[in-house]
C-alpha positions as MATLAB code, in Angstrom:
seq = 'XXXXXXXXXXXXXXXXXXXXXXXXXXXXXXXXXXXXXXXXXXXXXXXXXXXXXXXXXXXXXXXXXXXXXXXXXXX';
ca = [
      19.441   11.181  -39.560;
      20.746   11.304  -42.983;
      18.575   11.985  -45.506;
      19.221    9.967  -48.644;
      19.818   12.373  -51.883;
      18.638    9.806  -54.249;
      14.851   10.128  -54.537;
      14.265    6.848  -56.207;
      15.633    5.104  -52.917;
      13.764    2.925  -50.704;
      10.285    3.010  -53.328;
      10.737   -0.289  -55.368;
       9.590    0.123  -58.739;
       5.720   -1.721  -58.204;
       5.525    1.633  -55.709;
       6.877    4.008  -58.581;
       4.248    2.390  -61.359;
       1.593    2.351  -59.097;
       1.543    5.862  -57.875;
       1.954    6.940  -62.142;
      -0.976    4.934  -62.944;
      -2.984    6.528  -60.279;
      -1.984   10.688  -61.301;
      -1.782   10.528  -65.087;
      -3.743    6.725  -65.715;
      -2.644    4.540  -68.320;
      -4.083    6.679  -71.657;
      -1.519   10.038  -70.744;
       1.866    7.525  -69.084;
       1.685    5.654  -72.646;
       1.992    9.367  -73.943;
       5.153    9.970  -71.386;
       6.388    6.881  -72.151;
       6.182    5.280  -75.170;
       5.955    1.915  -74.073;
       3.212   -1.556  -75.571;
       3.042   -2.676  -71.183;
       0.990    0.741  -71.467;
      -0.832    0.886  -74.566;
      -1.479   -2.826  -75.086;
      -4.640   -4.152  -72.102;
      -3.014   -2.162  -69.531;
      -1.869   -3.635  -65.999;
       0.718   -2.776  -62.972;
       1.342   -6.430  -63.004;
       1.999   -6.743  -67.091;
       3.949   -3.348  -67.117;
       6.406   -4.648  -64.144;
       6.829   -7.549  -65.700;
       8.294   -5.661  -69.035;
      10.355   -2.496  -67.049;
      11.699   -5.663  -65.232;
      13.224   -6.960  -68.331;
      14.055   -3.486  -69.932;
      16.455   -0.999  -68.713;
      15.863    1.660  -71.565;
      12.067    1.776  -70.325;
      13.412    0.946  -66.170;
      15.039    3.775  -66.515;
      12.363    6.152  -68.670;
       9.496    5.916  -65.842;
      11.691    6.756  -63.272;
      13.325    9.799  -64.679;
       9.194   10.575  -65.135;
       8.546    9.134  -61.421;
      11.576   12.142  -60.119;
      10.632   14.995  -62.696;
       6.371   13.780  -61.264;
       7.674   13.558  -57.512;
       6.548   17.160  -56.651;
       3.321   17.223  -57.779;
       2.680   13.897  -55.772;
       3.588   16.068  -52.720;
       1.273   18.034  -52.630;
      -1.499   15.490  -53.195;
];
């Protein structure tokens, strides 16, 4: 079986956001990625709506997820 080099392969944006929220919480997430949907009345649903429309923000969240992956795997 071939292993993909892309750590985001097969992972939905929803799963990324849910794992980051579970690990950091919205407060810390808002410090890492300074976007309103993580600060004002945050929810996974509102975050997904924003991130799906905003490429630069989604890229920042994906980059944070990739940096956080080693920590997530130890849980």
